[in-house]
DRENTOR-119668 format. One line per 8 residues: number of its first residue (from 1); their letters; for each residue x, y, z of C-alpha. Coordinates in steps of 0.25 Angstrom, whole numbers, plus 2048, in hexadecimal, padded with zeros to 3 digits. Each point is the difference from the previous one (the first is absolute). Layout:
NUM = a = X:Y:Z; ... .
//
This chain:
1 = medimnrs = 310:EC3:C9A; 802:7FC:810; 80E:800:7FE; 7FE:810:7FB; 7F5:803:80B; 80B:7FD:80A; 80A:807:7FB; 7F6:80C:7FE .
9 = mkqqaake = 7FC:7FD:810; 80D:800:806; 804:80D:7F9; 7F4:808:804; 802:7FB:810; 80F:803:7FD; 7FC:80E:7FD; 7F8:802:80A .
17 = aslagtfc = 80A:7FD:80B; 808:80A:806; 80D:802:7FA; 806:808:80A; 7FD:7F2:80B; 80B:7FA:807; 80C:7F8:7FA; 7F6:7F3:803 .
25 = llikkirs = 7F4:804:7F9; 808:806:7F7; 805:7F2:7FB; 7F3:7FA:801; 7FA:80B:7F7; 80A:7FE:7F6; 802:7F1:801; 7F5:7FB:7F9 .
33 = lmqptama = 7FF:80A:7F3; 810:7FE:7FD; 802:7F0:800; 80A:7FF:7F5; 7F7:7FD:7F4; 7FF:7EF:7FD; 808:800:7F4; 802:7F1:805 .
41 = dlsvlvvq = 7F2:7FB:804; 800:7F5:7F6; 80D:7FC:804; 809:7FE:80D; 80B:80B:802; 80D:7F8:803; 804:80D:808; 80B:7F9:809 .
49 = sslhqltk = 809:802:7F4; 804:80A:7F7; 7F9:801:7F2; 7F4:802:806; 7F5:80A:7FB; 800:80E:804; 7F0:805:801; 7FA:80D:802 .
57 = htvypfrp = 7F9:806:80B; 7F6:807:7F7; 7F8:7FD:7F3; 800:808:7F3; 7F8:7FB:7F4; 80B:7F9:7F6; 806:809:7F6; 80C:7FC:7F6 .
65 = vkfnalmk = 80B:80D:804; 809:805:7F3; 80D:804:801; 7FC:80E:7FA; 7F4:802:80E; 80C:7FB:809; 807:80C:7FC; 7F5:80B:803 .
73 = pdpmvvat = 808:809:808; 80D:7FB:7FB; 807:7F9:80D; 80E:807:7FE; 7F8:80F:800; 7F9:7FC:80D; 80D:7FA:806; 809:80D:7FC .
81 = kllarrqy = 7F4:80C:804; 7FB:7F7:80B; 80A:7F7:805; 80D:804:7FF; 806:806:80E; 803:80F:7FE; 805:7FF:810; 7FF:7F6:80A .
89 = kdtdkqfn = 7F5:7FE:809; 801:7F7:80C; 7F6:7FA:80B; 808:808:80C; 801:7F4:80B; 7F6:7FA:7FC; 805:7F5:7F7; 80F:7FE:7FE .
97 = miaaswiq = 809:7F8:7F5; 7FD:7F4:808; 7F1:800:7FE; 801:804:7F0; 809:7F3:800; 7F8:7F8:806; 7F3:801:7F8; 80A:7FB:7F4 .
105 = fmihdwvd = 805:7F5:808; 7EF:7FD:800; 7FF:801:7F3; 80C:7F7:7FC; 7F8:7F6:808; 7F2:801:7FB; 7FE:806:7F1; 807:802:7F0 .
113 = hledtnqi = 7FA:7FF:7F4; 803:7F5:7F7; 806:807:7F3; 7FD:7FE:7F1; 80B:7FD:7F5; 7F9:80B:7F9; 806:80F:802; 7FC:80E:7FF .
121 = eliapkav = 805:80B:7FF; 7FE:810:805; 805:80B:7FA; 802:80D:807; 7F6:80B:7F9; 807:80D:7FC; 7F8:808:80A; 809:7F9:80A .
129 = askcplss = 80A:7F8:7FB; 80B:80B:804; 7FC:7FE:80F; 800:7F0:7FE; 80C:7F8:804; 7FD:7F5:7F5; 7FB:806:7F4; 7F9:7F2:7FE .
137 = fkfyetkw = 800:7F3:806; 7FC:7EF:7FF; 7FA:7F9:808; 7FB:7F3:800; 7EF:800:7FF; 7F8:7F9:80D; 7FC:7F0:7FC; 7F0:7FE:7FE .
145 = fptcsyei = 7FA:7F3:803; 7F1:7FC:7FE; 7F7:7FF:80E; 7F5:7F8:7FC; 7FA:80B:806; 7F2:808:7F8; 804:80E:809; 80E:7FF:7FD .
153 = ktgtknir = 806:7F9:7F3; 80E:802:802; 809:801:80C; 810:7FF:804; 808:7F7:809; 807:803:80A; 80E:7F9:803; 802:802:80E .
161 = tpwwdgsa = 7F9:7FA:809; 7F5:808:807; 800:7F8:80F; 809:806:80C; 808:7F6:7FE; 80D:807:7FF; 802:7FE:7F3; 809:80C:7FF .
169 = iygsnaer = 80B:7F8:808; 7FC:7F2:7FD; 7FD:802:7F0; 7F3:7FD:7F7; 804:7F4:7FA; 808:7F2:804; 80C:805:7F8; 800:80C:808 .
177 = lqkvrtfk = 801:7F9:80D; 809:7F7:7FC; 809:80C:7FF; 7FE:806:80E; 800:7F4:807; 80D:7F9:807; 7FA:7F3:804; 805:800:80C .
185 = dgklkise = 7F8:802:80E; 7F6:807:7F7; 807:80B:7FF; 801:80C:7F2; 80D:805:7FB; 806:80E:806; 80D:806:7FF; 80A:801:80C .
193 = sgllvhde = 7FE:810:800; 7EF:7FE:801; 800:803:7F2; 7FA:7F8:7F5; 809:7F7:7F8; 802:802:7F3; 803:7F4:7F4; 809:800:7F5 .
201 = dgipiagd = 7FA:80B:7F9; 7FE:80C:80A; 7F2:7FC:801; 7FB:7FF:811; 7F8:7F1:804; 7F5:805:807; 7F2:7FB:7FB; 7FC:80C:7F9 .
209 = vrnnwagv = 80B:808:7FA; 7F8:808:7F4; 802:80E:7FF; 808:7FD:80E; 808:80E:805; 806:801:80E; 7F6:804:80A; 7F9:7F4:7FD .
217 = stlqalfi = 80C:7F6:7FF; 801:805:80E; 7F3:7FD:803; 803:7F1:7FA; 80B:7FE:808; 7FC:804:80C; 7F3:7F6:7FE; 809:7F5:7FC .
225 = kehnavcd = 808:801:80F; 7F3:800:806; 7FC:7F2:7F9; 80B:7F9:803; 801:806:80F; 7F3:7F8:801; 805:7F3:7FB; 80B:803:809 .
233 = alkkeypd = 7F6:802:80D; 7F7:7F3:7F9; 80D:7F6:7FF; 803:803:80D; 7F2:7FE:805; 7FC:7F4:7F7; 80E:7F9:7FE; 7F8:7F5:7F6 .
241 = fndeelyr = 7FD:80A:7F7; 806:7FE:7F3; 804:80A:7F6; 7F3:800:7F7; 7F9:801:80E; 808:80D:806; 7FF:806:7F2; 7F2:7FF:7FE .
249 = harlvtsa = 7FB:804:80E; 80B:80C:7FF; 7F8:804:7F5; 7F3:7FF:805; 805:808:80C; 807:80C:7FB; 7F5:802:7F3; 7F8:801:80D .
257 = viakihti = 809:80C:807; 800:808:7F2; 7F1:7FF:801; 7FF:804:80C; 809:80B:800; 7FA:805:7F2; 7F2:800:807; 802:807:80F .
265 = dwtvellk = 80C:807:7FC; 802:804:7F2; 7F1:803:7FE; 800:809:80D; 80B:808:7FB; 7FA:803:7F2; 7F2:804:806; 805:807:80D .
273 = tdmllagm = 7F4:800:806; 7FA:7FA:80F; 7F3:7FC:7F6; 80A:7F7:7F7; 80A:7FB:80A; 7F4:7FA:80A; 7FB:7FA:7F2; 80C:7FA:7FC .
281 = ranwygll = 802:7FB:80C; 7F4:7F9:801; 802:7FA:7F2; 80A:7F9:809; 7FA:7FF:80D; 7F4:802:800; 7F7:80C:80A; 804:7F6:80C .
289 = gkkfkdtf = 80F:804:7FE; 80E:7FB:801; 7FF:7FB:80E; 7F3:7F9:7FF; 803:7F9:7F4; 80C:7FB:804; 7FB:7FA:80D; 7F2:7FA:7FB .
297 = ghvgnasl = 803:800:7F0; 7F8:803:7F5; 7F1:800:807; 7F4:806:7F7; 7FF:807:7F4; 808:808:7F6; 7FF:80C:808; 801:7FB:80E .
305 = gglvgqrk = 80D:7F6:7FD; 806:804:7F5; 800:7FC:7F0; 80D:7FA:806; 7FD:7F2:805; 7F0:7FE:7FB; 7FD:7F1:7FE; 800:800:7F2 .
313 = pvnhgvpy = 804:808:7F6; 7F5:80B:7F8; 801:804:7F2; 7F1:803:7FF; 7FC:7F6:7F3; 80C:805:7F9; 80E:7FA:801; 80B:809:803 .
321 = slteefvs = 808:809:7F8; 807:80C:7FE; 7F9:80A:7F5; 804:809:7F7; 7FA:80D:808; 809:7FA:80B; 80D:802:7F9; 7FD:80D:7FA .
329 = vyrmhpll = 7FD:806:80D; 80E:7FC:805; 808:808:7F5; 806:808:80A; 80F:804:7FA; 801:80C:805; 803:7FD:80D; 80D:7FD:7FA .
337 = pdflhlrn = 80A:80D:802; 80A:806:7F6; 80C:7FD:80B; 801:7F6:80B; 806:807:80D; 80B:7F8:802; 804:802:811; 80D:7FF:808 .
345 = invppgpn = 7FD:7F3:80A; 80E:802:805; 7FD:80D:80A; 7F6:801:80C; 7F2:804:7FC; 7FB:80C:801; 7F3:806:804; 7F6:7F7:800 .
353 = ksppllek = 80B:7F5:7FD; 802:806:7F4; 80C:7FC:7F7; 807:80C:7F8; 800:800:7F1; 80A:7F7:7F9; 7FE:803:7F0; 7F4:801:7F7 .
361 = vpmpdlvg = 801:7F4:7F7; 7F8:801:7F3; 7F3:7F5:7FF; 805:7FB:7F3; 80C:7FC:808; 7F5:7F8:809; 7FA:7F8:7F5; 802:7F3:7F9 .
369 = hegektls = 810:7F8:7FE; 805:80F:803; 7F8:800:80C; 805:7F2:805; 80F:805:7FF; 7FD:80E:807; 7F8:7F8:80C; 80C:7F8:801 .
377 = qigftrqi = 808:80C:802; 7F6:805:80B; 7FD:7F5:809; 7F2:7FB:804; 802:809:80F; 803:80D:7F8; 7F4:7FD:7F5; 7F6:7FF:809 .
385 = vsmghqac = 802:80B:80B; 802:80A:7F4; 7F3:7FC:7FB; 7F9:801:80D; 807:80E:801; 7FA:802:7F3; 7F0:806:7FF; 7FC:7F9:7F2 .
393 = galelwny = 7F9:807:7F4; 7F1:806:802; 7F5:7FA:7F5; 7FE:80D:7F9; 7FE:806:7F2; 810:803:7FB; 806:7F9:809; 804:7F3:7F6 .
401 = pswlrdlv = 80E:7FE:800; 807:804:7F5; 80B:7F5:801; 7F3:7F7:7FD; 7FD:805:7F2; 80D:7FB:7FB; 801:7F2:807; 807:7F3:7FD .
409 = pqdvdgkd = 7F3:7F5:803; 805:7F0:801; 7FC:7F5:7FE; 7F9:7F5:80C; 80D:7F9:7FF; 807:812:804; 808:7FF:7F3; 7FF:80E:7F9 .
417 = rpdhvdla = 7F7:802:7F4; 807:807:7F5; 7F4:80A:7FE; 7FE:80C:809; 7F4:804:806; 7F7:80D:805; 7FB:7FA:80C; 7F7:80B:803 .
425 = aleiyrdr = 7FA:801:7F2; 7FF:7F1:800; 7F7:7FF:80C; 7F6:809:7FA; 800:7F8:7F4; 800:7F2:80A; 7F2:802:806; 7FA:806:7F2 .
433 = erkvaryn = 805:7F3:7FA; 7FB:7F6:80B; 7F2:807:7FE; 801:807:80E; 7F5:80B:802; 804:80E:7FF; 7FF:809:80C; 7F1:802:800 .
441 = qfrralll = 7FC:7F4:7FC; 808:7F9:80B; 7F9:809:80B; 7F2:7FC:7FC; 804:7F3:800; 805:800:80F; 7F2:809:802; 808:80B:803 .
449 = ipinrwed = 7FC:80F:7F9; 806:804:7F4; 805:80E:7FC; 7F8:808:7F7; 80C:80B:7FF; 80E:801:802; 7FF:807:80C; 7FA:7F5:808 .
457 = ltddteai = 80C:7F9:7FF; 80B:809:804; 7FF:80D:806; 80F:803:7F8; 7FC:80B:7F6; 80F:7FB:7F7; 7FB:7F2:801; 7F0:803:7FA .
465 = etlkevyg = 807:808:7F7; 80A:7F5:7FA; 7F5:7F6:801; 7F8:809:7F8; 80B:801:7F6; 801:7F1:7FF; 7F1:7FA:802; 7FA:80D:7FB .
473 = ddvevldl = 7F1:802:807; 7FE:7F0:801; 802:7FC:80D; 7FC:7F1:7FB; 80C:7FD:7F9; 80A:805:80E; 80A:7F3:800; 7FE:7FA:80E .
481 = mvglmaek = 80E:800:803; 800:810:7FE; 7F3:800:808; 805:7F9:80B; 80D:80A:7FF; 7F7:80C:802; 7F5:7FC:809; 7FF:807:80C .
489 = kikgfais = 806:7F9:80C; 7F8:7FB:80C; 808:806:80C; 809:7F6:805; 801:7F9:7F2; 80B:7FD:7F6; 7F7:7FC:7F6; 7F3:804:7FA .
497 = etafiifl = 7F0:7FB:805; 7FF:7FA:7F5; 80C:7F6:7FF; 7FC:7FF:80F; 7F4:7F7:7FD; 809:7F8:7F8; 80A:7FD:80B; 7F6:7FF:80B .
505 = lmatrrle = 7FA:7F3:7F9; 80C:7F9:7FC; 806:803:80B; 7F5:7F8:807; 7FD:7F5:7F4; 80F:7FC:800; 7FD:7FC:80E; 7F4:7FA:800 .
513 = adrfftsn = 7FE:7F8:7F5; 80F:7F9:804; 800:7F2:808; 80D:804:805; 7FB:80C:807; 7F3:7F9:804; 7FC:7F2:801; 80D:7FD:7FF .
521 = fneetytk = 807:80B:80A; 804:7F7:80B; 80A:7F9:80A; 7FE:7F3:7F8; 804:806:7F2; 809:80A:805; 806:7F7:80B; 7FE:805:80E .
529 = kgfewvns = 80E:808:7FE; 7FE:806:7F2; 7F0:804:805; 809:808:80C; 80A:807:7F5; 7F3:805:7F9; 7F8:806:80D; 80D:807:807 .
537 = teslkdvl = 803:807:7F4; 7F9:80D:7FD; 808:808:7F7; 80B:801:7F8; 807:80A:80C; 800:7F1:807; 807:7F8:7F3; 80B:809:7FF .
545 = erhypdit = 802:800:80F; 800:7F1:800; 80C:800:7F4; 808:80E:804; 7FD:804:80E; 809:80B:7FF; 7FA:805:7F4; 7F2:804:808 .
553 = kkwinass = 808:804:80C; 807:80A:7FB; 7FB:805:7F4; 7F0:801:802; 7FA:809:80A; 7FA:7FA:80B; 7F2:807:7FC; 800:7FB:7F4 .
561 = tsafsvwd = 7F5:7F5:800; 802:7FB:7F0; 80D:7FE:7F9; 7F7:803:7F4; 801:80F:806; 80C:808:7FF; 808:7FC:80C; 803:80F:806 .
569 = lppsahsc = 7F1:801:801; 7FF:809:80D; 7F6:7FB:80B; 7F2:800:7FC; 7F5:805:80B; 7FA:7F4:807; 7F2:7FE:801; 7F9:7F9:80F .
577 = iplylrlp = 7F4:7FD:7F6; 7FF:7F1:7FB; 802:7FE:7F2; 7F3:7FB:7FE; 7F9:80A:807; 807:80E:7F9; 7F8:808:7F6; 807:802:7F2 .
585 = s = 806:80F:801 .
//
């Protein structure tokens, strides 16, 4: 009874607070309500490793879900009528193909569900069969486990480590870790060309290689070089360090650099407003700012000094984990285009350092084993410059890549599976299978206003007509992924408001729950040299400049503040008003 009363009081307090407050107020308000449900109150989760429980932000009454219920409306109908790309829509200059690759690079670090051995087959209904690349496809069910929880009977497991530990380059298990290391001076394997090494089967050697494409492989290679450079710096500073000591400290430093880039660089470009720029920098540095923190260290609470460097981890009484809702809002495949615009880097740059177009490479040629062969021909520099100068896709209806609807998926070891899949339809099915709430119930759980009619979701008359065609007049059955793509965007946001709430919460939780970003974020743990390395790195542009100075000098416009925005971005108006004093536009 006391637990129910406490929850009710929290909900009421959250409802009374204004949703239009500042970034810090928003964090404070949603944090108490939205901590992931404690599936493991009776047993401590071993979250340092893979195969830990994925939890949920919200609790729904337990009801077994039958297959027929998962098929209404049919996922292949939803994919064909509402998701399938008609004409490519991009994000203009805000977000480039490196940014699109980056988020998959992060997902390879964070989360992947353990599958069962049972296969399911989806068959395209006659009404859409002629428009589906596959008439049917088979895939493995998600594997379910008992949770020992009263509220949620069964749950799923994550085969990747949920921490920001760089497992996309290091691996999530001992076997993969052994494969990527050289066991000399703490370093990882990398080819002389600056790209990933491959085994005898042509599979890249990196921490996580499942469903890779050339963009992700390029980032993995870049951060393997970063790790090895840290090893060199540490060996010079601490000549008595052995291979294991060099490796472990370099991994800490490189993982922290990745986390910092995601927090104050990638996310800032995704949510391009002054308020979010201030908020994400406050997450890392606090309201006192970088100069103060670099001089005096962490001072005061999380608001003043930032989440990073707090005296101890904060988990709000619930062991850290990633959640099903987190996975759902990161379904961002519309970011991928149909072609990579390969640039000519053997000629002088054009206006705003833009290289001329050389050719258009179909995206299927850049995926999986074929993609590794293509990347080896393109080379690191041309690949990264081409991605830097190309805008990625917009997260909207009718912008899901058609080539992903006939995809060869891979096992965890990077080997191709025999059955092709329609990824758009599969993603719709996965959310339903994993009991993630549909769009309206999802918004209610986040204390957001639900929609009462389709016109509340979008102003697009064609979208409204198609939503009615697929879902009828029942807005309650709208799939979460479709709602996120259809929802009106806040100015400057590349994602929906609904997705933003989960983004915001987990961006905070990934830092504050991890001892390596709180109690152990210090010189004693990272070494003095390693700590300086993290503190002096502010962006992906810094990492590129460290390893490929000619790229940043020749191909990134001086006015471009981030390597995640299109590199020929023209200069923006300079504001004389300090960041924390600017009013929302």
